[in-house]
C-alpha positions in Angstrom: 22.7 44.2 9.1 19.1 43.8 7.9 18.6 41.7 4.8 17.0 43.9 2.2 17.0 41.4 -0.6 13.6 40.2 0.5 11.9 43.2 2.0 8.6 41.3 2.6 10.3 38.6 4.7 11.6 39.4 8.3 15.3 39.0 8.6 14.9 36.2 11.2 12.4 34.1 9.0 13.8 30.8 7.7 14.7 30.7 4.0 12.4 28.7 1.7 15.0 26.0 1.5 16.6 26.5 4.9 16.8 24.3 7.9 13.4 22.7 7.3 14.3 21.2 4.0 14.1 17.5 3.9 17.2 15.5 2.9 18.3 11.9 2.6 18.2 11.4 6.4 14.6 12.8 6.6 12.7 10.9 3.9 8.9 11.5 3.4 7.0 9.9 6.3 10.1 9.4 8.4 12.8 6.8 8.5 10.8 4.2 10.5 8.1 3.6 7.9 10.8 3.1 5.2 12.5 0.5 7.4 9.2 -1.3 7.7 8.6 -1.1 4.0 12.1 -2.5 3.2 11.6 -5.4 5.7 8.2 -6.2 4.3 9.4 -6.1 0.7 12.3 -8.5 1.6 9.8 -10.8 3.3 7.5 -11.0 0.3 10.5 -11.3 -2.0 11.7 -14.3 -0.1 8.2 -15.9 -0.4 8.1 -15.2 -4.1 11.5 -16.8 -4.6 10.3 -19.9 -2.8 7.2 -19.9 -5.0 9.2 -19.6 -8.2 11.6 -22.4 -7.1 8.8 -24.7 -6.2 7.0 -23.9 -9.5 10.0 -25.2 -11.4 10.1 -28.4 -9.4 6.3 -29.0 -9.7 5.4 -27.3 -13.0 2.3 -29.3 -13.8 0.8 -28.9 -10.3 1.4 -25.2 -10.4 -0.2 -24.8 -13.8 -3.2 -26.8 -12.6 -3.4 -24.6 -9.5 -3.4 -21.4 -11.6 -6.1 -22.8 -13.9 -8.6 -22.7 -11.0 -7.7 -19.2 -9.8 -10.3 -16.5 -10.4 -8.5 -14.3 -12.9 -11.3 -11.6 -13.3 -11.4 -11.0 -9.5 -7.6 -10.7 -9.4 -7.5 -8.2 -12.3 -10.3 -6.1 -10.8 -8.5 -6.1 -7.4 -5.4 -4.9 -9.1 -7.2 -1.9 -10.7 -8.9 -1.2 -7.3 -5.5 -1.0 -5.5 -3.9 1.2 -8.1 -6.9 3.5 -8.1 -6.8 3.6 -4.3 -3.1 4.6 -4.5 -4.0 7.5 -6.8 -6.7 8.6 -4.3 -4.2 8.6 -1.5 -1.6 10.5 -3.5 -4.2 13.2 -4.2 -5.1 13.3 -0.5 -1.5 13.9 0.5 -0.9 16.4 -2.2 -3.9 18.5 -1.1 -2.9 18.2 2.5 0.7 19.5 1.8 -0.7 22.4 -0.2 -3.2 23.3 2.6 -6.2 22.8 0.3 -9.5 21.2 1.2 -10.4 17.7 0.1 -7.7 15.6 1.8 -10.2 13.8 4.1 -12.5 13.1 1.1 -9.7 11.6 -1.0 -8.5 9.6 2.0 -12.1 8.3 2.4 -12.0 7.3 -1.3 -8.8 5.3 -0.7 -10.4 3.6 2.3 -13.4 2.6 0.1 -10.9 1.1 -2.4 -9.3 -0.9 0.5 -12.7 -2.2 1.6 -13.6 -3.1 -2.0 -10.3 -5.1 -2.3 -10.9 -6.9 1.0 -14.4 -7.8 0.0 -13.5 -9.2 -3.4 -10.6 -11.1 -2.0 -12.9 -12.6 0.7 -15.2 -13.6 -2.1 -12.3 -15.3 -3.9 -11.3 -17.1 -0.7 -14.9 -18.2 -0.1 -15.1 -19.7 -3.6 -11.9 -21.7 -2.9 -13.2 -23.0 0.4 -16.5 -23.9 -1.2 -14.6 -26.0 -3.7 -12.6 -27.6 -1.0 -9.4 -25.9 -1.8 -7.6 -25.0 1.5 -4.3 -24.4 3.1 -2.0 -27.4 2.8 -3.8 -29.1 -0.1 -0.6 -28.9 -2.2 2.5 -26.7 -2.5 0.8 -24.3 -4.9 -2.2 -23.6 -2.7 -0.1 -23.6 0.5 2.0 -20.8 -0.9 -1.0 -19.1 -2.4 -2.8 -18.9 0.9 0.4 -17.8 2.7 1.3 -15.0 0.3 -2.1 -13.6 -0.5 -3.3 -14.0 3.1 -0.3 -12.1 4.4 -1.0 -9.4 1.9 -4.7 -9.4 2.9 -3.6 -8.6 6.4 -1.4 -5.8 5.2 -4.3 -4.2 3.3 -6.5 -4.5 6.4 -3.9 -2.8 8.6 -3.5 -0.1 5.9 -7.3 0.5 5.9 -7.3 0.9 9.7 -4.4 3.4 9.5 -6.3 5.4 6.9 -9.4 5.4 9.0 -7.4 6.9 11.9 -5.8 9.4 9.5 -9.2 10.4 8.1 -10.6 11.0 11.6 -7.6 13.3 12.4 -8.1 15.1 9.1 -11.7 15.8 9.8 -10.8 17.1 13.3 -8.2 19.4 11.9 -5.3 17.6 13.6 -3.3 17.4 10.3 -2.4 20.4 8.2 0.5 21.6 6.0 2.6 22.0 9.2 1.8 18.5 10.5 1.2 15.8 7.9 4.0 13.2 8.6 1.6 10.7 10.1 -0.7 10.9 7.0 2.3 10.6 4.8 3.5 7.5 6.6 0.1 5.9 6.3 0.1 6.7 2.6 3.5 5.1 2.1 2.3 2.0 3.9 -0.8 1.9 1.6 1.5 2.3 -1.5 3.6 -0.6 -0.2 0.5 -2.7 -0.3 0.0 -1.7 -4.0 3.6 -2.6 -4.8 3.5 -5.9 -3.1 0.3 -6.9 -5.0 1.9 -5.8 -8.3 4.6 -8.4 -7.5 2.2 -11.1 -6.3 -0.4 -10.8 -9.1 1.8 -11.7 -12.1 3.8 -14.4 -10.3 0.8 -16.2 -8.8 -1.9 -15.6 -11.4 -0.3 -15.0 -14.7 3.1 -16.7 -14.9 3.2 -19.6 -17.3 
């Protein structure tokens, strides 16, 4: 019998919340990216636990190390990453809605990523100029390990977004095919989250 409750929709068309509805087993971006996110968060959490334990054992040395960190650059980089996350959220929202502008917002997020990498490189260059390198003491060994590993993650995220932006400009991604862009956005937001854990522990904790 023909369904007459929705006369403008063919009887064989899927319901708005039918078989294509996402559920717990089909999270945004796919399961794989969330496995990666969980593993990365666990890795950084372990590193931060080591940092905190060592800071209790060598309180004076850690306080001296924090005193020579560049707080203004770290604060600006925090704002840059958060702003970049907002840019990427806008891009995905527009893409899902089938509206123009996803490529432009993705480009803005890429610019934020490059700005973060540039400022972080300046911070690293200042440390090297003052003879502060990996292995000098426990504080700076962990500083270089944790922030350097995060630096690599942001670099990977920027590369992923560059690939996504290229696909968006070529029309590869659209409301019916946006999982790859969503996955790249989730990876980018993971970089935001990791930095929000690193920043207070390394730069601010007293």
